[in-house]
C-alpha positions as CSV (number, residue, x, y, z in Angstrom):
1,X,-0.6,-0.6,-14.1
2,X,-1.9,-1.9,-10.9
3,X,-2.9,-5.3,-10.5
4,X,-5.2,-6.4,-7.8
5,X,-3.7,-9.3,-5.4
6,X,-5.2,-12.9,-6.9
7,X,-7.7,-14.4,-5.3
8,X,-10.7,-12.7,-2.8
9,X,-10.8,-15.9,-0.7
10,X,-14.2,-14.7,0.4
11,X,-13.2,-11.7,0.9
12,X,-16.4,-9.4,0.2
13,X,-16.6,-8.4,-3.4
14,X,-16.4,-5.1,-5.0
15,X,-20.4,-3.4,-5.0
16,X,-21.8,-4.2,-8.4
17,X,-21.5,-1.0,-10.1
18,X,-25.8,-1.2,-10.5
19,X,-25.8,-0.7,-7.0
20,X,-23.3,2.4,-6.3
21,X,-26.5,4.6,-7.1
22,X,-27.0,5.7,-3.3
23,X,-23.5,6.5,-3.2
24,X,-22.2,8.2,-6.7
25,X,-21.9,11.4,-5.1
26,X,-19.6,10.0,-2.0
27,X,-17.4,7.7,-4.6
28,X,-17.0,10.8,-6.8
29,X,-15.6,12.6,-4.5
30,X,-13.5,10.0,-2.7
31,X,-12.0,9.0,-5.4
32,X,-11.5,12.7,-6.8
33,X,-9.5,13.7,-3.5
34,X,-7.8,9.9,-4.0
35,X,-6.6,10.5,-7.2
36,X,-5.5,14.0,-7.1
37,X,-2.9,12.8,-3.3
38,X,-1.5,10.1,-5.5
39,X,-0.7,12.3,-8.5
40,X,0.4,15.0,-5.9
41,X,2.6,12.6,-4.4
42,X,0.2,12.7,-1.2
43,X,0.1,9.3,0.9
44,X,-3.1,8.5,2.1
45,X,-5.6,6.6,4.9
46,X,-9.1,5.8,3.2
47,X,-11.8,4.9,5.8
48,X,-14.7,3.5,4.7
49,X,-16.4,1.3,6.5
50,X,-18.6,-0.8,3.8
51,X,-16.4,-3.6,3.1
52,X,-17.9,-3.9,-0.7
53,X,-18.6,0.4,-1.1
54,X,-14.4,0.3,-0.5
55,X,-13.7,-2.5,-2.5
56,X,-15.3,-0.5,-5.2
57,X,-13.4,2.7,-4.5
58,X,-10.7,0.8,-5.0
59,X,-11.1,-0.8,-7.9
60,X,-12.1,2.3,-9.4
61,X,-9.7,4.5,-8.5
62,X,-6.7,1.7,-9.7
63,X,-8.6,2.2,-12.8
64,X,-8.1,5.6,-13.1
65,X,-4.9,5.9,-11.6
66,X,-4.1,2.9,-14.4
67,X,-4.8,5.5,-17.7
68,X,-3.0,8.1,-16.3
69,X,-0.3,5.9,-16.5
70,X,0.6,5.7,-12.9
71,X,2.9,2.7,-12.0
72,X,1.7,0.4,-8.8
73,X,1.4,-2.2,-6.9
74,X,-1.6,-4.0,-4.7
75,X,-1.0,-5.8,-1.0
76,X,-3.5,-7.0,1.2
77,X,-2.4,-6.9,4.3
78,X,-4.7,-9.7,5.7
79,X,-1.7,-11.8,5.3
80,X,-0.1,-10.2,8.6
81,X,-3.0,-11.6,10.4
82,X,-1.8,-15.1,10.0
83,X,2.3,-14.8,9.5
84,X,4.5,-14.3,12.3
85,X,7.9,-14.5,10.4
86,X,9.1,-11.0,9.7
87,X,11.4,-12.5,6.8
88,X,8.9,-14.6,5.2
89,X,6.0,-11.7,5.1
90,X,9.2,-9.4,3.6
91,X,10.6,-11.8,0.9
92,X,7.1,-12.6,-0.5
93,X,6.4,-8.9,-0.2
94,X,9.4,-7.6,-2.1
95,X,8.9,-10.8,-5.0
96,X,5.1,-9.9,-5.5
97,X,6.2,-5.9,-5.4
98,X,8.9,-7.0,-8.6
99,X,6.4,-9.1,-9.9
100,X,4.2,-6.2,-10.4
101,X,5.6,-3.7,-11.3
102,X,7.6,-6.4,-13.7
103,X,11.2,-6.0,-12.2
104,X,13.8,-9.0,-12.4
105,X,13.6,-11.1,-9.2
106,X,16.1,-10.7,-6.6
107,X,18.1,-13.9,-7.3
108,X,19.3,-16.4,-4.1
109,X,22.7,-14.8,-3.6
110,X,21.2,-11.4,-3.1
111,X,18.9,-12.6,-0.1
112,X,22.1,-14.3,1.1
113,X,23.9,-12.1,1.4
114,X,21.7,-10.0,3.7
115,X,20.6,-12.7,5.7
116,X,21.6,-11.2,8.8
117,X,19.3,-7.5,7.6
118,X,16.9,-6.3,9.9
119,X,14.4,-7.8,7.0
120,X,12.2,-3.8,7.2
121,X,16.0,-2.1,5.7
122,X,16.1,-4.9,3.3
123,X,12.8,-4.3,2.4
124,X,13.5,-0.4,2.2
125,X,16.7,-0.8,0.9
126,X,15.1,-3.3,-2.3
127,X,12.8,0.2,-3.0
128,X,15.5,1.9,-2.9
129,X,17.5,0.6,-5.4
130,X,15.8,-1.9,-7.5
131,X,12.3,0.1,-7.9
132,X,13.1,3.8,-7.5
133,X,16.4,3.8,-8.8
134,X,15.7,1.3,-11.7
135,X,14.9,4.1,-14.6
136,X,11.2,3.8,-13.6
137,X,10.6,7.6,-14.6
138,X,6.8,7.3,-13.2
139,X,5.7,7.5,-9.5
140,X,5.2,4.7,-7.8
141,X,1.9,4.0,-5.6
142,X,1.6,1.1,-3.1
143,X,-1.6,0.6,-2.4
144,X,-2.3,-1.7,1.5
145,X,-5.4,-3.3,1.9
146,X,-7.1,-4.6,5.1
147,X,-5.2,-1.8,7.2
148,X,-8.1,-3.3,10.1
149,X,-5.4,-6.3,10.5
150,X,-2.7,-3.9,12.0
151,X,-4.9,-3.3,15.1
152,X,-4.5,-7.4,16.2
153,X,-1.6,-8.6,13.4
154,X,1.6,-10.3,14.8
155,X,3.7,-8.0,13.1
156,X,1.6,-4.9,12.8
157,X,4.6,-2.9,15.1
158,X,7.2,-4.4,12.7
159,X,4.9,-2.6,9.5
160,X,4.6,0.5,11.4
161,X,9.1,0.2,11.3
162,X,8.1,0.2,7.6
163,X,6.3,2.7,7.0
164,X,8.5,5.1,9.3
165,X,11.5,4.6,7.7
166,X,9.7,5.3,4.3
167,X,8.6,8.3,5.2
168,X,12.2,9.8,6.8
169,X,13.7,8.6,3.1
170,X,10.8,10.6,2.1
171,X,11.7,13.4,4.1
172,X,15.5,13.6,2.6
173,X,14.2,14.3,-0.9
174,X,15.5,11.8,-2.8
175,X,14.5,9.1,-5.0
176,X,11.8,7.8,-2.5
177,X,10.0,11.2,-3.5
178,X,9.0,9.2,-6.4
179,X,6.9,6.5,-4.1
180,X,3.0,7.6,-2.5
181,X,1.6,4.9,0.0
182,X,-2.3,4.1,0.2
183,X,-3.5,2.5,3.1
184,X,-7.3,1.0,2.9
185,X,-9.6,0.2,6.4
186,X,-12.7,1.0,8.0
187,X,-11.0,1.9,11.5
188,X,-10.5,5.4,11.9
189,X,-6.9,6.4,11.6
190,X,-6.9,8.1,14.9
191,X,-7.4,4.6,16.1
192,X,-4.7,2.7,13.6
193,X,-1.8,5.7,14.8
194,X,-2.6,5.2,18.5
195,X,0.7,5.4,20.7
196,X,2.7,6.7,17.7
197,X,3.4,3.4,15.9
198,X,2.4,4.9,12.6
199,X,3.5,8.5,11.5
200,X,0.2,9.3,11.2
201,X,1.0,13.5,10.5
202,X,1.9,11.9,6.8
203,X,-1.2,10.5,6.0
204,X,-3.4,12.5,3.9
205,X,-7.6,11.1,5.6
206,X,-10.2,10.4,3.4
207,X,-13.3,10.0,4.4
208,X,-15.5,7.3,2.6
Protein backbone atom coordinates (compact mmCIF):
# COMPACT_ATOMS: atom_id res chain seq x y z
CA UNK A 1 0.00 0.00 0.00
CA UNK A 2 1.24 3.49 -0.80
CA UNK A 3 1.88 5.65 2.25
CA UNK A 4 1.81 9.35 1.50
CA UNK A 5 4.89 11.02 2.97
CA UNK A 6 4.16 12.61 6.38
CA UNK A 7 3.35 16.34 6.34
CA UNK A 8 2.45 18.59 3.42
CA UNK A 9 4.82 21.41 4.53
CA UNK A 10 2.59 24.08 3.08
CA UNK A 11 2.06 22.34 -0.25
CA UNK A 12 -1.44 22.43 -1.79
CA UNK A 13 -3.83 19.80 -0.49
CA UNK A 14 -5.73 17.41 -2.79
CA UNK A 15 -8.75 19.09 -4.31
CA UNK A 16 -11.80 18.27 -2.14
CA UNK A 17 -13.95 15.63 -3.78
CA UNK A 18 -16.94 17.98 -3.67
CA UNK A 19 -15.09 20.33 -6.04
CA UNK A 20 -13.96 17.74 -8.61
CA UNK A 21 -17.26 17.67 -10.53
CA UNK A 22 -16.07 19.84 -13.47
CA UNK A 23 -12.97 17.63 -13.79
CA UNK A 24 -14.71 14.28 -13.32
CA UNK A 25 -14.13 12.95 -16.84
CA UNK A 26 -10.47 14.03 -16.86
CA UNK A 27 -9.86 12.39 -13.50
CA UNK A 28 -11.56 9.15 -14.51
CA UNK A 29 -9.62 8.88 -17.77
CA UNK A 30 -6.26 9.75 -16.22
CA UNK A 31 -6.83 7.39 -13.30
CA UNK A 32 -7.81 4.52 -15.63
CA UNK A 33 -4.76 5.14 -17.84
CA UNK A 34 -2.38 5.31 -14.88
CA UNK A 35 -3.74 2.26 -13.04
CA UNK A 36 -3.63 0.27 -16.29
CA UNK A 37 -0.04 1.38 -16.95
CA UNK A 38 1.15 0.52 -13.44
CA UNK A 39 -0.47 -2.92 -13.50
CA UNK A 40 1.16 -3.54 -16.90
CA UNK A 41 4.58 -2.53 -15.57
CA UNK A 42 4.74 0.62 -17.71
CA UNK A 43 6.49 3.59 -16.07
CA UNK A 44 4.66 6.89 -16.53
CA UNK A 45 4.94 10.64 -16.21
CA UNK A 46 1.71 12.39 -15.14
CA UNK A 47 1.48 16.03 -16.18
CA UNK A 48 -1.09 18.20 -14.42
CA UNK A 49 -0.78 21.96 -14.14
CA UNK A 50 -3.37 22.28 -11.36
CA UNK A 51 -1.53 20.99 -8.27
CA UNK A 52 -4.63 20.32 -6.07
CA UNK A 53 -6.22 18.38 -8.95
CA UNK A 54 -2.98 16.47 -9.53
CA UNK A 55 -2.81 15.58 -5.84
CA UNK A 56 -6.42 14.40 -5.99
CA UNK A 57 -5.49 12.06 -8.85
CA UNK A 58 -2.42 10.88 -6.96
CA UNK A 59 -4.44 10.15 -3.82
CA UNK A 60 -7.29 8.42 -5.66
CA UNK A 61 -4.86 6.34 -7.71
CA UNK A 62 -2.93 5.35 -4.59
CA UNK A 63 -6.13 4.14 -2.94
CA UNK A 64 -7.13 2.14 -6.02
CA UNK A 65 -3.71 0.51 -6.31
CA UNK A 66 -3.82 -0.36 -2.61
CA UNK A 67 -7.15 -2.12 -3.22
CA UNK A 68 -5.37 -4.11 -5.96
CA UNK A 69 -2.59 -5.08 -3.51
CA UNK A 70 0.05 -3.03 -5.32
CA UNK A 71 3.20 -2.51 -3.23
CA UNK A 72 4.16 1.15 -3.46
CA UNK A 73 6.42 3.81 -1.96
CA UNK A 74 6.00 7.56 -2.28
CA UNK A 75 8.74 10.21 -2.48
CA UNK A 76 8.60 14.01 -2.61
CA UNK A 77 11.30 15.44 -4.88
CA UNK A 78 11.05 18.80 -3.10
CA UNK A 79 13.87 17.37 -0.98
CA UNK A 80 16.15 17.81 -3.99
CA UNK A 81 15.49 21.56 -4.03
CA UNK A 82 17.60 22.16 -0.92
CA UNK A 83 19.72 19.01 -0.72
CA UNK A 84 23.24 19.27 -2.12
CA UNK A 85 24.59 16.08 -0.57
CA UNK A 86 23.84 13.10 -2.78
CA UNK A 87 24.91 10.58 -0.13
CA UNK A 88 22.48 12.03 2.41
CA UNK A 89 19.61 12.07 -0.10
CA UNK A 90 20.23 8.44 -1.06
CA UNK A 91 20.49 7.35 2.58
CA UNK A 92 17.24 9.11 3.46
CA UNK A 93 15.50 7.70 0.39
CA UNK A 94 16.62 4.13 1.10
CA UNK A 95 15.43 4.40 4.70
CA UNK A 96 12.08 5.82 3.56
CA UNK A 97 11.74 3.06 0.97
CA UNK A 98 12.47 0.35 3.53
CA UNK A 99 9.99 1.78 6.01
CA UNK A 100 7.18 2.09 3.46
CA UNK A 101 7.70 -1.46 2.19
CA UNK A 102 8.10 -2.89 5.70
CA UNK A 103 11.66 -4.07 5.01
CA UNK A 104 14.56 -4.13 7.49
CA UNK A 105 16.59 -0.94 7.59
CA UNK A 106 20.20 -1.40 6.43
CA UNK A 107 22.54 -1.69 9.43
CA UNK A 108 25.46 0.68 9.98
CA UNK A 109 27.87 -2.00 8.77
CA UNK A 110 26.06 -2.15 5.41
CA UNK A 111 26.59 1.58 4.89
CA UNK A 112 30.21 1.38 6.08
CA UNK A 113 31.04 -1.32 3.53
CA UNK A 114 29.81 0.99 0.77
CA UNK A 115 31.30 4.26 1.96
CA UNK A 116 33.37 4.65 -1.24
CA UNK A 117 30.67 3.51 -3.68
CA UNK A 118 28.69 5.89 -5.91
CA UNK A 119 25.43 6.61 -4.00
CA UNK A 120 23.36 6.01 -7.14
CA UNK A 121 24.90 2.55 -7.49
CA UNK A 122 24.06 1.93 -3.82
CA UNK A 123 20.41 2.90 -4.39
CA UNK A 124 20.06 0.62 -7.42
CA UNK A 125 21.85 -2.22 -5.61
CA UNK A 126 19.48 -1.86 -2.65
CA UNK A 127 16.53 -2.08 -5.00
CA UNK A 128 17.86 -5.23 -6.62
CA UNK A 129 19.22 -7.02 -3.55
CA UNK A 130 16.90 -5.94 -0.73
CA UNK A 131 13.61 -4.97 -2.39
CA UNK A 132 13.13 -6.99 -5.57
CA UNK A 133 14.96 -10.17 -4.53
CA UNK A 134 13.67 -10.63 -0.99
CA UNK A 135 10.55 -12.65 -1.52
CA UNK A 136 8.31 -9.71 -2.45
CA UNK A 137 6.14 -11.35 -5.08
CA UNK A 138 4.02 -8.28 -5.84
CA UNK A 139 5.14 -5.61 -8.32
CA UNK A 140 6.73 -2.54 -6.74
CA UNK A 141 5.78 1.05 -7.61
CA UNK A 142 8.03 4.02 -6.83
CA UNK A 143 6.07 7.27 -7.10
CA UNK A 144 7.99 10.57 -7.25
CA UNK A 145 5.96 13.76 -6.78
CA UNK A 146 7.04 17.37 -7.50
CA UNK A 147 9.12 16.41 -10.55
CA UNK A 148 9.32 20.10 -11.52
CA UNK A 149 12.08 20.39 -8.94
CA UNK A 150 14.27 18.56 -11.46
CA UNK A 151 14.41 21.72 -13.57
CA UNK A 152 16.45 23.52 -10.91
CA UNK A 153 17.47 21.11 -8.15
CA UNK A 154 21.24 20.73 -7.54
CA UNK A 155 20.94 16.93 -7.65
CA UNK A 156 18.70 16.74 -10.72
CA UNK A 157 21.42 15.24 -12.93
CA UNK A 158 22.05 12.56 -10.30
CA UNK A 159 18.36 11.70 -10.23
CA UNK A 160 18.59 11.38 -14.00
CA UNK A 161 21.43 8.91 -13.55
CA UNK A 162 19.24 6.94 -11.16
CA UNK A 163 16.43 6.71 -13.72
CA UNK A 164 18.92 5.73 -16.41
CA UNK A 165 20.45 2.93 -14.36
CA UNK A 166 17.02 1.58 -13.43
CA UNK A 167 16.00 1.69 -17.09
CA UNK A 168 19.09 -0.25 -18.15
CA UNK A 169 18.51 -2.80 -15.37
CA UNK A 170 14.94 -3.30 -16.60
CA UNK A 171 16.22 -3.99 -20.12
CA UNK A 172 18.05 -7.06 -18.75
CA UNK A 173 14.69 -8.75 -18.06
CA UNK A 174 15.56 -9.66 -14.48
CA UNK A 175 14.00 -8.81 -11.15
CA UNK A 176 13.80 -5.13 -12.14
CA UNK A 177 10.87 -5.99 -14.37
CA UNK A 178 8.83 -6.03 -11.15
CA UNK A 179 9.57 -2.31 -10.71
CA UNK A 180 7.45 0.54 -12.09
CA UNK A 181 8.09 4.28 -11.74
CA UNK A 182 5.64 7.18 -11.81
CA UNK A 183 6.71 10.83 -11.82
CA UNK A 184 4.26 13.69 -11.20
CA UNK A 185 4.66 17.33 -12.23
CA UNK A 186 3.20 20.29 -14.08
CA UNK A 187 6.01 20.80 -16.60
CA UNK A 188 5.87 18.89 -19.87
CA UNK A 189 7.93 15.71 -20.07
CA UNK A 190 9.77 17.15 -23.06
CA UNK A 191 10.92 20.04 -20.85
CA UNK A 192 12.13 17.71 -18.11
CA UNK A 193 13.79 15.28 -20.51
CA UNK A 194 15.57 17.85 -22.68
CA UNK A 195 19.28 17.39 -23.35
CA UNK A 196 18.90 13.66 -22.85
CA UNK A 197 19.04 13.93 -19.05
CA UNK A 198 16.21 11.44 -18.51
CA UNK A 199 15.24 8.23 -20.38
CA UNK A 200 12.16 9.85 -21.88
CA UNK A 201 11.22 7.02 -24.23
CA UNK A 202 10.64 4.63 -21.31
CA UNK A 203 7.88 6.75 -19.73
CA UNK A 204 4.27 6.85 -20.86
CA UNK A 205 2.96 10.41 -20.81
CA UNK A 206 -0.43 10.90 -19.16
CA UNK A 207 -1.99 14.37 -19.34
CA UNK A 208 -4.46 15.39 -16.66
